[in-house]
C-alpha positions as CSV (number, residue, x, y, z in Angstrom):
1,X,23.4,11.7,0.1
2,X,23.2,9.6,-3.0
3,X,21.3,6.4,-2.8
4,X,22.1,3.7,-5.4
5,X,19.5,1.0,-6.1
6,X,20.7,-2.1,-7.9
7,X,20.1,-5.8,-8.1
8,X,21.5,-7.9,-5.3
9,X,24.8,-9.7,-6.1
10,X,25.9,-12.9,-4.4
11,X,28.8,-10.9,-2.9
12,X,26.3,-8.8,-1.0
13,X,25.6,-11.5,1.6
14,X,27.6,-9.8,4.4
15,X,25.8,-6.4,3.9
16,X,22.3,-8.0,3.7
17,X,23.1,-10.2,6.7
18,X,24.2,-7.2,8.7
19,X,21.0,-5.4,7.8
20,X,18.9,-8.2,9.3
21,X,20.9,-8.3,12.5
22,X,19.1,-5.0,13.4
23,X,16.0,-5.6,15.6
24,X,14.0,-3.1,13.6
25,X,14.6,-5.1,10.4
26,X,14.1,-8.7,11.6
27,X,11.1,-7.8,13.9
28,X,9.3,-6.1,11.0
29,X,9.7,-9.1,8.7
30,X,9.5,-12.9,9.1
31,X,13.3,-13.1,9.6
32,X,14.7,-14.5,12.8
33,X,17.3,-12.8,15.1
34,X,21.0,-13.8,14.7
35,X,21.0,-14.5,10.9
36,X,23.9,-16.5,9.8
37,X,26.3,-15.4,7.1
38,X,26.3,-18.8,5.5
39,X,22.5,-18.7,5.2
40,X,22.5,-15.4,3.4
41,X,25.5,-16.4,1.3
42,X,23.6,-19.5,0.1
43,X,20.4,-17.6,-0.3
44,X,21.8,-14.9,-2.5
45,X,24.0,-17.3,-4.5
46,X,21.0,-19.6,-5.4
47,X,18.1,-17.2,-6.2
48,X,15.2,-18.9,-8.0
49,X,14.3,-17.5,-11.4
50,X,11.1,-16.1,-9.9
51,X,13.0,-14.2,-7.1
52,X,14.0,-10.6,-7.6
53,X,16.1,-8.7,-5.0
54,X,17.3,-5.2,-4.9
55,X,19.5,-3.4,-2.5
56,X,19.9,0.3,-1.6
57,X,23.5,1.6,-1.0
58,X,24.9,4.7,0.5
59,X,28.6,5.1,0.2
60,X,28.8,1.5,-1.0
61,X,27.1,0.3,2.2
62,X,23.9,-1.7,2.0
63,X,21.2,0.3,3.9
64,X,18.1,-1.4,2.5
65,X,16.8,-4.6,0.7
66,X,13.6,-5.5,-1.0
67,X,12.7,-9.0,-2.3
68,X,9.9,-10.1,-4.6
69,X,8.8,-13.5,-5.6
70,X,6.5,-14.2,-8.6
71,X,4.0,-17.0,-8.0
72,X,4.6,-20.3,-9.7
73,X,1.0,-21.4,-10.2
74,X,-0.1,-20.9,-13.8
75,X,-3.2,-19.2,-12.6
76,X,-1.3,-16.7,-10.4
77,X,1.7,-15.9,-12.6
78,X,0.5,-12.3,-12.7
79,X,1.0,-12.0,-8.9
80,X,4.0,-11.4,-6.8
81,X,4.7,-11.0,-3.1
82,X,7.3,-8.7,-1.6
83,X,9.0,-7.8,1.6
84,X,11.6,-5.3,2.6
85,X,13.8,-3.7,5.3
86,X,15.7,-0.4,5.7
87,X,18.5,0.1,8.2
88,X,17.3,1.7,11.4
89,X,19.8,4.6,11.0
90,X,18.5,5.4,7.5
91,X,14.8,5.2,8.0
92,X,12.6,8.2,7.1
93,X,15.1,9.3,4.4
94,X,13.1,8.1,1.4
95,X,15.1,4.9,0.9
96,X,12.0,2.7,1.3
97,X,10.2,4.7,-1.3
98,X,13.1,4.4,-3.7
99,X,13.3,0.6,-3.2
100,X,9.5,0.2,-3.6
101,X,9.4,2.5,-6.7
102,X,12.2,0.5,-8.4
103,X,10.6,-2.9,-7.7
104,X,7.2,-1.7,-8.8
105,X,8.7,-0.4,-12.0
106,X,10.4,-3.8,-12.6
107,X,7.1,-5.6,-11.9
108,X,4.8,-3.3,-13.9
109,X,7.0,-2.5,-16.9
110,X,9.2,-5.5,-17.3
111,X,7.7,-8.6,-15.7
112,X,4.0,-8.1,-16.5
113,X,3.0,-8.4,-12.9
114,X,-0.6,-7.2,-12.4
115,X,-0.9,-7.6,-8.6
116,X,1.7,-7.2,-5.9
117,X,0.8,-8.5,-2.4
118,X,2.5,-8.0,0.9
119,X,1.9,-8.5,4.6
120,X,2.7,-5.8,7.2
121,X,2.3,-6.1,11.0
122,X,-0.7,-4.0,12.2
123,X,1.6,-2.0,14.6
124,X,4.0,-0.9,11.9
125,X,2.5,2.5,11.1
126,X,5.5,3.8,9.2
127,X,5.5,0.9,6.8
128,X,1.7,1.0,6.3
129,X,1.9,4.7,5.4
130,X,4.8,4.0,3.0
131,X,2.9,1.2,1.3
132,X,-0.3,3.3,1.0
133,X,1.8,6.2,-0.4
134,X,2.9,4.0,-3.4
135,X,-0.6,2.6,-4.1
136,X,-1.1,-0.4,-1.8
137,X,-4.5,-0.8,-0.2
138,X,-5.6,-2.9,2.8
139,X,-7.6,-6.0,1.9
140,X,-7.9,-7.7,5.2
141,X,-6.4,-8.7,8.5
142,X,-4.6,-12.0,9.3
143,X,-5.1,-12.7,13.0
144,X,-2.2,-14.3,14.8
145,X,-0.2,-14.1,11.6
146,X,3.2,-14.5,13.1
147,X,5.0,-15.2,16.4
148,X,7.2,-12.2,17.4
149,X,8.9,-11.3,20.6
150,X,7.1,-13.9,22.6
151,X,3.5,-13.3,21.3
152,X,1.3,-13.7,18.3
153,X,0.8,-10.6,16.2
154,X,-1.7,-9.7,13.5
155,X,-0.8,-8.6,10.0
156,X,-2.6,-6.5,7.4
157,X,-2.9,-8.0,3.9
158,X,-2.2,-5.3,1.4
159,X,-2.1,-5.3,-2.4
160,X,-1.4,-3.0,-5.3
161,X,-2.9,-3.5,-8.8
162,X,-0.9,-2.2,-11.8
163,X,-2.7,0.6,-13.6
């Protein structure tokens, strides 16, 4: 199984939208159920210069996506925040690690990002383990961080500093 990691193209909107129709993908992020094609089409066609998006493909099908935004504030231009999702059928195959590794390489070696931040729900053990594996550490807990499936849930705040 060959996984190809590349920048997201505007024409990827159907594949990315399909990824976020999966409950495991939207419930682990801040996405909402029933994502619209037109929303993803517009989003991918109009990426801000501080947004970077990568996709993972197997047999030309999008099976994962990671996005990173660099902060606008002059005092935080060394900081980025990221989020990601991997298709339910392809989890635990190393795709998340490949996406994270590619985005970290871009941040560390090409964009001069010193600090990458992310938020992960406290009940997402697999994602927490993945983030720790690539160097993220927990810095705190955000209580009632988001509303998911009818209740408020907590999130860990994690970060990774470039070496």
